[in-house]
C-alpha positions as CSV (number, residue, x, y, z in Angstrom):
1,M,60.8,-101.1,94.3
2,V,60.5,-101.5,98.1
3,T,59.7,-98.0,99.9
4,K,60.8,-97.9,103.3
5,E,59.4,-95.3,106.2
6,V,62.7,-93.6,107.2
7,I,66.2,-94.5,106.2
8,V,68.6,-93.0,108.5
9,I,72.3,-92.5,106.8
10,G,75.3,-93.0,109.3
11,G,75.4,-95.4,112.1
12,G,77.4,-93.3,115.1
13,I,75.3,-92.5,118.3
14,I,73.2,-90.0,116.6
15,G,72.0,-92.1,114.2
16,L,71.1,-94.9,116.5
17,A,69.8,-92.4,118.8
18,C,66.8,-91.1,116.1
19,A,66.6,-95.0,114.9
20,L,65.6,-96.0,118.4
21,E,63.6,-93.5,119.2
22,L,61.5,-93.2,116.0
23,K,61.7,-97.3,116.3
24,L,60.1,-96.7,119.7
25,R,57.2,-94.5,117.9
26,G,55.9,-97.4,115.7
27,K,58.0,-96.3,112.6
28,D,59.8,-98.7,110.0
29,V,62.9,-97.7,110.4
30,T,66.5,-98.4,108.3
31,V,69.9,-97.5,109.3
32,I,72.7,-97.5,107.1
33,S,76.6,-97.7,107.6
34,G,79.7,-98.0,105.7
35,N,81.0,-98.9,109.0
36,F,79.2,-98.4,112.3
37,K,82.9,-99.3,114.2
38,Q,84.4,-96.1,112.1
39,A,82.1,-93.4,113.8
40,A,83.1,-90.9,116.1
41,T,81.0,-92.2,118.6
42,H,84.0,-95.1,119.2
43,A,86.8,-92.4,119.9
44,A,84.7,-90.2,122.3
45,A,85.7,-90.0,125.9
46,G,82.1,-89.8,126.9
47,M,81.9,-86.3,128.6
48,L,78.5,-85.0,129.4
49,A,79.9,-81.5,130.3
50,P,77.7,-78.6,128.7
51,S,78.5,-76.1,131.5
52,A,82.2,-77.3,132.2
53,E,83.3,-77.1,128.5
54,G,82.1,-73.4,128.0
55,L,79.2,-73.6,125.9
56,T,76.9,-70.6,126.1
57,G,73.6,-69.5,124.5
58,V,71.7,-72.0,122.7
59,M,74.8,-74.7,122.6
60,L,74.2,-74.1,126.7
61,E,70.4,-74.5,126.4
62,L,70.2,-77.6,124.4
63,G,73.1,-79.4,126.4
64,Q,71.8,-78.6,129.7
65,Q,68.0,-80.1,128.1
66,S,69.8,-83.4,127.0
67,L,72.0,-83.8,130.4
68,A,68.5,-83.5,132.0
69,L,67.2,-86.1,129.5
70,Y,70.1,-88.5,129.9
71,P,69.0,-90.6,133.8
72,Q,65.3,-91.4,132.1
73,W,66.9,-92.1,128.7
74,I,69.6,-94.6,130.2
75,D,66.9,-96.1,132.1
76,K,64.8,-96.8,129.2
77,L,67.5,-98.5,127.3
78,Q,68.1,-100.7,130.3
79,H,64.5,-101.3,130.5
80,L,64.8,-102.6,127.1
81,G,67.7,-104.7,127.4
82,A,70.7,-103.0,127.0
83,K,74.0,-104.1,128.7
84,E,75.5,-101.5,131.5
85,V,77.5,-98.1,129.4
86,D,78.7,-97.2,132.8
87,Y,76.6,-93.9,132.9
88,N,78.1,-91.8,136.0
89,P,76.9,-88.3,137.5
90,C,79.8,-88.5,138.8
91,G,80.4,-84.3,138.5
92,I,83.1,-82.7,136.9
93,I,86.3,-80.8,138.1
94,A,87.4,-78.2,136.2
95,P,90.8,-77.2,137.5
96,V,92.3,-73.5,136.4
97,Y,96.1,-72.4,136.5
98,S,95.3,-68.5,137.0
99,N,92.6,-66.8,139.6
100,S,91.1,-64.4,137.2
101,S,88.7,-67.7,136.0
102,T,85.4,-67.2,135.9
103,S,81.8,-69.2,135.7
104,S,78.2,-69.1,135.5
105,S,77.2,-71.9,136.7
106,G,80.0,-73.9,138.5
107,Q,81.0,-73.6,142.4
108,W,84.2,-72.4,142.8
109,L,87.1,-74.9,144.9
110,D,90.2,-73.1,146.4
111,R,93.1,-74.7,146.2
112,A,92.4,-76.5,150.1
113,S,88.8,-77.3,149.2
114,L,90.0,-78.8,145.8
115,D,93.1,-81.1,147.6
116,Y,90.0,-82.4,149.5
117,Y,87.8,-83.4,146.4
118,Q,90.9,-84.3,144.4
119,P,94.4,-84.6,145.5
120,G,97.3,-84.6,143.5
121,L,96.7,-82.3,141.1
122,G,99.6,-80.3,139.4
123,H,100.7,-77.2,141.9
124,E,100.3,-74.5,139.2
125,V,96.5,-75.1,139.8
126,V,95.3,-72.4,141.8
127,G,91.9,-73.9,142.3
128,A,89.0,-75.5,140.2
129,W,85.2,-75.2,139.6
130,W,83.1,-77.3,140.5
131,Y,80.2,-78.9,138.5
132,P,78.3,-81.8,140.5
133,Q,75.0,-82.2,137.9
134,E,77.8,-83.4,135.2
135,G,78.9,-86.8,134.3
136,Q,80.3,-89.4,131.8
137,V,79.4,-92.4,129.8
138,N,81.4,-95.0,128.3
139,P,80.7,-93.9,124.5
140,R,81.8,-97.3,122.8
141,L,79.6,-99.1,125.5
142,L,76.9,-96.9,124.8
143,G,77.4,-97.3,120.9
144,Q,77.2,-100.9,121.3
145,A,74.3,-100.9,123.2
146,L,72.5,-98.6,120.9
147,L,73.2,-100.9,117.6
148,E,72.3,-104.0,119.9
149,L,69.0,-102.2,121.0
150,N,67.9,-101.6,117.4
151,G,68.9,-104.7,115.9
152,A,66.7,-106.4,118.9
153,L,63.4,-104.2,118.1
154,G,63.6,-104.8,114.6
155,V,65.5,-101.9,112.9
156,E,67.1,-103.1,109.8
157,L,70.8,-102.2,110.0
158,L,73.1,-102.5,106.4
159,E,76.8,-102.2,107.6
160,G,79.0,-102.2,104.3
161,V,76.4,-99.8,102.5
162,K,77.5,-96.3,101.3
163,V,75.6,-93.7,99.9
164,S,77.1,-91.7,97.2
165,A,74.4,-89.4,96.0
166,L,71.0,-88.3,96.6
167,H,68.4,-88.3,93.7
168,R,66.0,-85.3,94.1
169,H,62.8,-84.1,92.2
170,H,62.2,-80.5,92.8
171,H,62.2,-80.2,96.7
172,T,61.9,-84.0,97.3
173,V,64.6,-86.6,97.7
174,T,63.1,-89.6,95.3
175,S,65.7,-92.1,95.9
176,I,69.5,-92.3,97.4
177,L,72.5,-94.4,95.4
178,T,74.9,-96.4,97.4
179,N,77.2,-99.1,96.3
180,Q,74.6,-101.6,96.9
181,G,72.1,-99.7,94.5
182,K,69.2,-97.2,94.9
183,M,66.9,-97.2,98.1
184,F,64.0,-95.5,98.7
185,A,62.4,-94.0,101.8
186,D,59.4,-91.8,102.7
187,T,61.8,-90.0,105.0
188,Y,65.6,-89.5,105.0
189,I,67.6,-88.6,108.1
190,L,71.2,-87.6,107.1
191,A,73.6,-88.3,110.2
192,G,76.6,-88.9,108.8
193,G,78.7,-87.0,111.4
194,A,82.0,-85.6,109.0
195,W,81.2,-87.6,106.5
196,S,78.0,-85.5,106.0
197,G,80.0,-83.0,103.7
198,Q,80.7,-85.8,101.4
199,L,76.9,-86.4,100.4
200,L,75.6,-82.8,100.9
201,P,77.5,-79.3,100.3
202,L,77.0,-78.8,103.9
203,P,79.8,-76.6,106.0
204,V,80.6,-80.0,107.7
205,R,84.2,-80.9,108.0
206,P,86.2,-83.6,109.8
207,I,88.3,-82.1,113.1
208,K,91.0,-84.5,113.9
209,G,91.2,-85.5,117.3
210,Q,94.1,-87.8,119.0
211,M,93.5,-89.4,122.4
212,L,95.6,-91.9,124.5
213,S,94.7,-94.3,127.6
214,L,96.6,-95.0,130.6
215,K,96.0,-97.9,132.7
216,M,95.1,-96.5,136.2
217,P,97.1,-98.2,139.3
218,S,94.8,-98.9,142.4
219,S,96.8,-96.8,144.7
220,H,96.2,-93.3,142.9
221,P,92.3,-93.4,141.3
222,L,90.8,-91.0,140.1
223,H,86.8,-91.1,140.9
224,R,85.8,-87.6,138.9
225,V,86.6,-86.1,135.4
226,I,89.2,-83.6,135.1
227,F,88.3,-80.8,133.1
228,G,91.4,-78.9,132.5
229,E,92.5,-76.0,129.8
230,N,93.2,-77.8,126.5
231,T,93.1,-81.1,128.5
232,Y,90.8,-83.7,130.2
233,L,91.1,-86.9,132.0
234,V,88.2,-89.3,132.4
235,P,88.4,-92.5,134.6
236,K,86.7,-95.6,133.7
237,C,85.0,-98.4,135.5
238,D,87.5,-100.9,133.4
239,G,90.7,-98.9,134.9
240,R,91.3,-97.0,131.9
241,L,92.0,-93.1,132.3
242,I,91.2,-91.5,129.1
243,V,93.2,-88.4,128.2
244,G,92.4,-85.9,125.4
245,A,92.1,-84.8,122.9
246,T,94.2,-83.0,120.1
247,V,92.1,-80.2,118.1
248,E,93.3,-80.8,114.6
249,D,92.0,-78.7,111.0
250,V,93.7,-81.3,108.7
251,G,91.0,-82.3,106.4
252,W,91.5,-86.6,106.1
253,Q,94.9,-86.8,107.5
254,K,95.1,-90.7,109.3
255,G,97.1,-91.9,111.6
256,V,98.5,-90.8,115.3
257,T,101.5,-88.7,115.4
258,G,104.3,-88.4,118.0
259,A,103.6,-84.9,118.4
260,G,99.9,-85.3,119.3
261,I,100.7,-87.6,121.8
262,N,103.4,-85.6,123.3
263,I,101.4,-82.7,123.9
264,L,98.9,-84.7,125.5
265,L,101.2,-86.2,127.8
266,Q,103.0,-82.7,128.7
267,R,99.4,-81.4,129.5
268,A,98.2,-84.1,131.3
269,I,101.3,-84.9,133.2
270,K,101.2,-80.9,134.1
271,L,97.4,-81.4,135.5
272,Y,98.2,-84.4,137.2
273,P,101.6,-85.4,137.7
274,P,100.9,-89.0,138.9
275,L,100.3,-90.3,135.9
276,A,103.8,-89.7,134.6
277,D,104.6,-93.4,135.8
278,W,101.4,-95.0,134.4
279,N,101.5,-97.6,131.8
280,L,100.6,-96.5,128.1
281,Q,97.5,-98.8,127.3
282,E,96.0,-97.4,123.6
283,I,96.4,-94.5,121.3
284,W,93.8,-93.4,118.7
285,Y,92.2,-90.8,116.7
286,G,88.9,-90.3,115.3
287,Y,87.6,-87.3,112.9
288,R,84.9,-85.1,114.8
289,P,82.3,-83.5,112.6
290,G,82.8,-79.9,112.9
291,T,81.2,-77.2,111.8
292,P,82.2,-72.6,111.3
293,D,79.9,-71.9,114.6
294,E,80.7,-75.4,116.2
295,M,76.7,-75.9,116.6
296,P,75.4,-79.0,115.3
297,I,73.2,-78.9,112.2
298,L,69.3,-80.0,113.0
299,G,66.3,-79.8,111.2
300,Y,65.2,-79.9,107.1
301,G,67.4,-79.4,104.5
302,D,65.9,-78.0,101.5
303,S,64.0,-80.8,100.5
304,D,60.7,-81.5,102.2
305,N,61.6,-85.2,103.4
306,L,65.2,-84.8,104.0
307,I,66.2,-84.2,107.5
308,L,69.6,-82.8,108.7
309,A,71.0,-84.1,112.2
310,T,75.2,-83.8,111.9
311,G,77.9,-81.3,112.8
312,H,77.7,-81.8,116.3
313,H,81.6,-81.4,116.5
314,R,82.9,-82.8,120.2
315,N,79.0,-82.9,121.6
316,G,77.8,-86.3,119.9
317,I,77.6,-88.0,123.1
318,L,76.2,-85.6,125.3
319,L,73.1,-84.4,122.5
320,A,72.4,-87.8,121.6
321,P,69.0,-87.9,123.8
322,V,67.9,-84.4,122.9
323,T,69.1,-84.6,119.1
324,A,66.9,-88.3,118.4
325,Q,63.9,-86.4,120.6
326,L,63.9,-83.7,118.6
327,I,64.2,-85.2,114.9
328,S,62.1,-87.9,116.2
329,N,59.3,-84.6,117.1
330,L,60.0,-83.6,113.7
331,I,59.0,-86.4,112.0
332,D,55.9,-86.5,114.0
333,G,55.0,-83.0,113.0
334,K,56.3,-81.3,116.3
335,N,58.3,-78.5,115.7
336,D,60.2,-77.6,119.0
337,H,61.5,-73.9,119.2
338,L,64.8,-75.4,120.4
339,I,65.9,-76.7,117.4
340,T,65.1,-73.2,115.4
341,P,68.7,-72.3,116.0
342,F,70.6,-74.9,114.6
343,S,68.9,-74.9,111.2
344,Y,71.6,-74.8,108.4
345,Q,69.7,-72.0,107.1
346,R,71.9,-70.1,109.6
347,F,74.7,-70.7,106.9
348,L,72.9,-68.7,103.9
349,S,73.6,-65.2,103.7
350,S,71.0,-62.7,104.3
351,K,73.1,-59.8,102.4
352,P,71.1,-58.6,99.1
353,Q,72.6,-60.5,96.6
354,I,74.5,-58.7,93.4
355,T,72.6,-58.5,90.2
356,A,73.8,-57.7,86.8
357,S,71.8,-54.4,87.7
358,I,73.0,-53.7,90.4
359,A,76.4,-52.7,90.7
360,P,78.3,-53.3,94.4
361,K,78.0,-49.9,96.7
362,I,82.1,-50.6,97.3
363,M,83.7,-49.7,94.1
364,T,87.2,-51.6,94.3
365,Y,87.8,-50.9,90.8
366,P,85.8,-48.5,88.0
367,L,83.6,-50.4,86.3
368,P,82.9,-49.5,82.6
369,M,79.8,-47.2,81.7
370,T,78.2,-49.9,79.3
371,P,78.6,-53.8,79.9
372,P,79.4,-55.1,76.6
373,Q,76.7,-56.7,74.6
374,S,76.1,-59.8,75.9
375,A,73.7,-62.7,76.9
376,L,72.2,-60.5,79.6
377,N,72.1,-57.6,77.8
378,G,70.6,-58.4,74.3
379,S,73.6,-59.5,72.7
380,T,73.7,-58.5,68.4
381,T,74.1,-62.4,67.7
382,S,71.8,-63.8,70.8
383,N,68.7,-64.5,69.3
384,T,70.3,-66.2,65.8
385,D,73.5,-67.2,67.2
386,P,72.6,-69.1,70.6
387,L,75.5,-71.4,72.3
388,I,73.6,-74.3,73.1
389,I,74.9,-77.1,75.9
390,A,73.0,-79.8,77.0
391,G,70.0,-78.3,75.3
392,R,70.5,-75.2,77.9
393,R,70.5,-71.7,75.5
394,F,72.9,-69.1,76.3
395,S,73.7,-66.2,74.8
396,S,77.0,-65.1,75.9
397,R,80.0,-67.6,74.4
398,L,82.2,-66.3,77.4
399,M,82.3,-68.0,80.6
400,T,84.1,-67.1,83.7
401,G,85.6,-68.1,87.0
402,T,85.4,-66.8,90.6
403,G,89.3,-67.8,91.7
404,K,92.2,-65.5,91.9
405,Y,90.3,-62.2,92.4
406,P,92.2,-59.7,94.7
407,S,88.7,-59.3,96.4
408,R,85.1,-60.9,96.0
409,E,83.8,-57.5,95.1
410,A,86.0,-57.6,92.0
411,M,84.8,-60.8,91.1
412,Q,81.2,-59.6,91.4
413,Q,82.0,-56.5,88.9
414,S,84.0,-58.4,86.5
415,V,81.2,-61.1,86.4
416,I,78.9,-58.0,85.2
417,A,81.2,-56.0,83.4
418,S,82.3,-59.6,81.3
419,G,78.2,-60.0,80.2
420,C,78.8,-63.5,80.8
421,E,75.8,-66.4,82.0
422,I,77.7,-69.2,83.0
423,V,80.3,-68.9,86.0
424,T,82.3,-71.8,87.2
425,V,82.9,-72.5,90.8
426,A,85.3,-75.1,92.7
427,I,83.0,-77.3,94.9
428,R,85.9,-78.3,97.3
429,R,87.0,-74.6,97.6
430,V,83.3,-73.1,98.3
431,Q,82.5,-76.1,100.8
432,N,85.7,-75.7,103.1
433,N,85.8,-71.5,102.8
434,A,89.0,-71.7,101.3
435,P,90.6,-67.9,101.4
436,G,89.5,-66.3,98.5
437,H,86.1,-68.3,98.8
438,E,84.5,-67.2,101.5
439,G,80.6,-66.6,101.2
440,L,81.2,-67.1,97.4
441,A,77.8,-69.8,97.2
442,E,75.9,-66.4,98.0
443,A,78.0,-63.4,96.1
444,L,76.2,-63.8,93.1
445,D,72.7,-63.9,91.7
446,W,72.1,-67.5,91.0
447,T,68.8,-66.4,89.0
448,K,70.5,-64.6,86.0
449,I,74.1,-66.7,86.6
450,W,74.2,-70.7,85.4
451,M,76.4,-72.0,88.1
452,L,79.4,-75.0,86.5
453,P,80.6,-76.6,89.3
454,N,84.0,-77.9,89.1
455,T,85.6,-80.4,90.4
456,A,88.9,-78.6,90.8
457,G,91.5,-79.9,93.4
458,C,90.5,-83.5,92.5
459,T,93.2,-86.1,91.7
460,N,91.5,-89.4,90.7
461,A,88.1,-90.2,89.4
462,E,86.3,-91.4,91.8
463,E,86.9,-88.1,94.1
464,A,86.0,-86.4,91.0
465,V,82.6,-87.9,90.8
466,R,81.9,-87.3,94.7
467,V,82.6,-83.7,93.9
468,A,80.7,-83.2,91.1
469,R,77.3,-85.2,93.0
470,L,78.3,-82.4,95.6
471,G,78.0,-80.1,93.4
472,R,74.7,-80.8,92.0
473,E,73.2,-80.6,95.2
474,M,74.7,-77.3,96.0
475,A,73.2,-76.0,92.9
476,K,69.8,-77.6,94.2
477,L,70.4,-75.5,97.2
478,L,71.1,-72.0,95.4
479,G,67.4,-72.8,93.7
480,Q,68.9,-74.3,90.2
481,E,66.6,-77.3,90.6
482,D,67.7,-78.4,86.9
483,N,71.1,-78.0,87.0
484,N,73.2,-80.9,86.1
485,F,76.1,-79.6,84.6
486,V,80.0,-80.1,85.9
487,K,83.3,-79.0,84.7
488,L,84.9,-82.1,84.8
489,E,88.6,-81.8,86.6
490,V,90.9,-84.7,87.1
491,I,94.6,-83.3,87.6
492,P,96.6,-85.6,89.9
493,D,99.9,-83.3,88.9
494,S,100.4,-80.7,90.7
495,K,103.4,-79.3,89.3
496,Y,102.0,-78.9,85.5
497,L,98.6,-79.1,86.3
498,L,97.8,-81.4,83.5
499,P,94.7,-83.0,83.3
500,D,94.6,-87.2,83.5
501,P,93.3,-88.5,80.3
502,I,92.3,-92.4,81.9
503,G,90.7,-90.5,85.3
504,T,88.9,-87.7,83.0
505,L,87.6,-90.5,80.9
506,Q,86.5,-93.1,83.6
507,A,84.6,-90.1,85.5
508,A,83.1,-88.9,82.7
509,E,81.5,-92.5,81.5
510,Q,80.1,-93.1,85.3
511,L,78.7,-89.4,85.5
512,V,77.1,-89.4,82.0
513,K,75.3,-92.4,83.4
514,E,74.4,-90.8,86.5
515,G,72.6,-88.2,84.0
516,F,75.6,-85.3,84.3
517,A,75.9,-82.9,81.6
518,V,79.5,-83.5,81.4
519,L,82.3,-80.4,80.4
520,P,85.4,-82.2,80.4
521,Y,88.9,-80.1,80.9
522,V,91.2,-82.6,78.7
523,N,94.4,-81.6,77.0
524,A,93.7,-80.9,73.1
525,D,94.1,-84.5,71.8
526,P,91.7,-84.9,68.9
527,L,91.1,-88.8,69.7
528,L,90.2,-88.4,73.6
529,C,87.8,-85.4,72.9
530,K,86.3,-87.3,70.5
531,R,86.0,-90.7,73.1
532,L,84.6,-88.1,74.9
533,E,82.2,-87.1,72.8
534,E,81.3,-91.0,72.1
535,V,80.6,-91.7,75.6
536,G,77.8,-88.4,76.0
537,C,80.0,-85.3,76.9
538,A,78.3,-82.5,76.4
539,T,81.3,-80.3,75.5
540,V,84.8,-81.2,75.1
541,M,87.5,-78.1,76.8
542,P,90.8,-78.7,75.1
543,L,93.3,-76.7,76.9
544,G,95.1,-73.7,74.7
545,S,97.7,-73.9,77.2
546,P,98.7,-74.5,80.8
547,I,96.3,-73.2,83.0
548,G,97.2,-69.9,84.5
549,S,100.1,-69.1,82.1
550,G,98.8,-66.7,80.2
551,Q,100.7,-68.2,77.1
552,G,97.9,-68.0,74.8
553,I,96.8,-70.3,72.3
554,Q,99.9,-73.0,71.6
555,N,97.9,-75.9,70.8
556,T,96.2,-74.5,67.5
557,A,96.6,-77.8,64.9
558,N,95.1,-80.2,67.5
559,I,92.6,-77.8,68.4
560,K,91.6,-77.0,64.7
561,I,91.1,-81.2,64.3
562,I,89.1,-81.1,67.6
563,I,86.7,-78.5,66.4
564,E,86.7,-79.8,62.5
565,Q,85.6,-83.2,63.9
566,S,83.1,-82.5,66.9
567,Q,79.8,-82.4,66.8
568,V,79.5,-80.8,70.5
569,P,80.3,-77.6,71.6
570,V,84.3,-77.0,71.9
571,V,84.9,-74.4,74.9
572,I,88.9,-73.3,74.8
573,D,90.1,-73.3,78.4
574,A,93.4,-72.5,79.8
575,G,95.9,-70.3,78.8
576,I,94.0,-67.3,77.5
577,G,96.1,-64.0,78.5
578,C,94.3,-61.5,76.7
579,P,91.9,-59.9,74.3
580,S,93.4,-60.9,71.4
581,E,94.3,-64.3,72.0
582,A,90.1,-64.6,73.1
583,T,89.5,-63.2,69.6
584,F,91.9,-65.4,68.1
585,G,90.3,-68.6,69.7
586,M,86.6,-67.7,68.2
587,E,87.9,-67.0,65.1
588,M,89.2,-70.4,65.0
589,G,85.8,-71.6,65.5
590,A,86.0,-72.5,68.9
591,D,82.1,-72.4,70.1
592,A,83.0,-70.7,73.4
593,L,85.8,-69.6,75.8
594,L,86.6,-70.1,79.7
595,I,88.4,-67.4,80.6
596,N,89.5,-66.8,84.6
597,S,93.2,-66.2,85.4
598,A,93.2,-63.7,82.7
599,I,90.3,-61.4,84.3
600,A,91.1,-62.1,87.6
601,M,94.5,-61.3,87.6
602,A,94.8,-58.0,85.3
603,Q,95.9,-54.8,86.7
604,N,92.2,-54.2,86.4
605,P,90.2,-57.1,86.4
606,V,87.0,-55.2,85.4
607,Q,88.3,-53.8,82.4
608,M,89.8,-57.0,81.2
609,A,86.6,-58.5,82.0
610,K,84.8,-55.9,79.5
611,A,87.4,-56.2,76.9
612,M,87.4,-60.1,77.1
613,G,83.5,-59.8,76.8
614,M,83.7,-58.0,73.4
615,A,86.7,-59.7,72.0
616,T,84.7,-63.3,72.5
617,E,82.2,-61.6,70.4
618,A,84.4,-59.9,67.9
619,G,85.7,-63.3,67.4
620,R,82.6,-65.0,67.0
621,L,81.5,-62.4,64.8
622,A,84.4,-63.0,62.7
623,Y,84.1,-66.5,62.1
624,Q,80.7,-66.1,61.0
625,A,81.6,-63.5,58.5
626,G,84.3,-65.4,57.1
627,R,87.9,-64.1,56.7
628,I,89.7,-63.2,53.1
629,P,91.7,-65.9,51.3
630,I,95.5,-65.6,52.3
631,K,97.6,-65.0,48.9
632,T,101.3,-64.6,48.3
633,Y,101.0,-61.3,46.4
634,A,99.6,-58.2,47.0
635,N,96.3,-57.6,45.8
636,A,95.3,-53.7,45.5
637,S,92.1,-52.6,47.0
638,S,90.9,-50.5,44.4
639,P,90.4,-51.5,40.4
640,L,93.3,-51.5,38.0
641,S,90.6,-50.8,35.1
642,G,88.8,-47.4,34.4
643,L,91.8,-45.2,35.5
644,V,92.0,-41.5,34.4
645,R,95.0,-41.6,32.2
C-alpha cells in the first residue's frame, strides 16, 4: 500500500494551482482528474473583475486579495518556465443604461469620456464605470500552463481516474475509491468544481453557462473588457472576442441551445452594435460550481485530513492564486482569517434542533396529549421484541419519511408523534434544496433518530450507487459515523413508479460489497426478494401497492410468501393508506412498515402519525398473540354444558 502525502481531487485551475503551490513548498502531490479539459477552466472567459462584477463584503475582500496576487503569481509561473498566458491588466469598462447606477470603487465616465476610452458602444449606453486595476487572462492557456508546470516539477498527474467514494473511520478519510482501485494519502483536497457535490453532500451544484466567440476584424478592435448588464465582451490577443454568458440552473443539461446563443448575441449587439457583422467562430458551454450564497467553500471539511476548495461559481479564475495560498497555508498549519467566512459550516443550521421531548413552538397541528408507546418512550414490546437490522436494535417497527408534508413543523411534530426511530431522507432532494426539503438535514434531532438515506430519483444502478455514497457521507456529517444504511430505490418508470428489479439487484450487489446495509425497495416478487437476501441485503422492502396510491396491501399472497421464506426483516413499503391497513400488514407477520404519504397527506398529519404508530404496535402484538382459527360455522362463546334447566 502506497500512501501519498497529498491527493488533489480535481484538475481544474483551483486543483492545479493548489497542487503547484504545495509542490513548491516541498510536498509530494498527486492530482487526479477524470478529464483535465472537462473543467470549467476551459469554458471560462478569464475576467479578473471583483469590483466590476459587483462583489461585496468578504467576497470582495477575497477577490481583491487574489487580484493583488496576480502579477507576482504570473511572474512566478513564467519564471518556472510557463508559456504565455495572455495576462492583461487592461482595465474593465462597465457600461450602464441608466444614470441611477452606483459604484463604490469605480471611476465614472460620462458618455463623452466613454467614447474616448471605447468608441462604438450602443446608443442606449449613458455612461460607464471604469476599473483600471482589473483585467483578464486567457483561461485555456493558463490551465494548460499549470498542467505542464505541475508535470515538469514532478507532480503526479493521473487522468481518467474517477473518484466514486471516500472511505472514513471516525473523523479521518482513510482512502478514496476510484475506478482504478483504492488510493491512500495523508491529506486530501477536494477541488472537483461542479462535480464536488457528487462525491460529498455539499451544496454545490452545476450552473450551466453558454458562451460564444466572434472573430474581431482589425478595423474594429476592442482593447478592454466590456462588462455590461447581463453580458460581457472579452477581447483576446488571438483576435477572438468572447461573449458570455448565460446563467442556467438546469442541472447537468448538455449542449448549446439556439435560445441561449440568441440571447447572448442580442445583448452583445445592443452593447456593441458593430459586432453584428462579425463572423461567429465558436460556441460552447460549461458548468460553474454554484453554491447557495455564490461563495466558495474553503477549509477543512468534517474530517481532519479533508480540505475543501470548491464552489467558486463565476470566480474560479480570479480566485486561483489566493485559494492556492490559503489552502497551502492551512496544510502548513497556518489558518488565515480570510478563509474563515468560507467554511462549509456556514451551511449548517444554528437553530435549536427539535427533539422527541421538546415540541416546536409553532403548533400548526394539535399535538396528541401523549405519543404512542414506542422506541423513544418505552414500548411494551421494545425490550423483549426489538427490530434488528444489520445488527442494530430498534424499538419501534414503524419507519416514516420526510416528504409531502404541508410544512416542516408538521413533519417534525409527526415524527415525534409516531414514535418512530428510523426516518428516511431523499438525498438528492435534500442536497438540491428541493421544495419542501430546505433545511431538512437540520430539522430533526439525529442523535435520537436514525437516518435512512434513500436513492429516490435514481433511474439506474450506477446513479443509485453514487447517491447512496452521498447519503453515507451526509449521515457522517450529521454525526452518525457508523451509519451505512441505505434505502435502495431504482425507478426508471416515471408514471407508475415501479422499481426496476434488474437495476435494483445490480446496485444492491455493488453496495453490499462496499459495506452498506442495503434496504431495497422492490415489487412483491418472492424470487427477487430471495435473491436480494442471498447477495447480502439487510432487509427486503416489498411494496403493498403503488407508492402514494393509498390502495392498501394489494399483494397479500406474494408478501406472505416473502415473509415465510425470508431470513432477514421484511418491511412493507408503499401503498398503506390508513391505520387498519398498517395493522393488517403487521398481523401478516411483516417485521416493520414504512409509511410516509398516508401520514404527510392526511388532513391532520400529527394525529395520523400517532394512529399509525399505535396501529403498527397493535398489529405486532396481535401477530405474536396469534389469532383464532377461522371456522365455517358459528362457535358459541359460552359453554353449552352445565346450563341451568
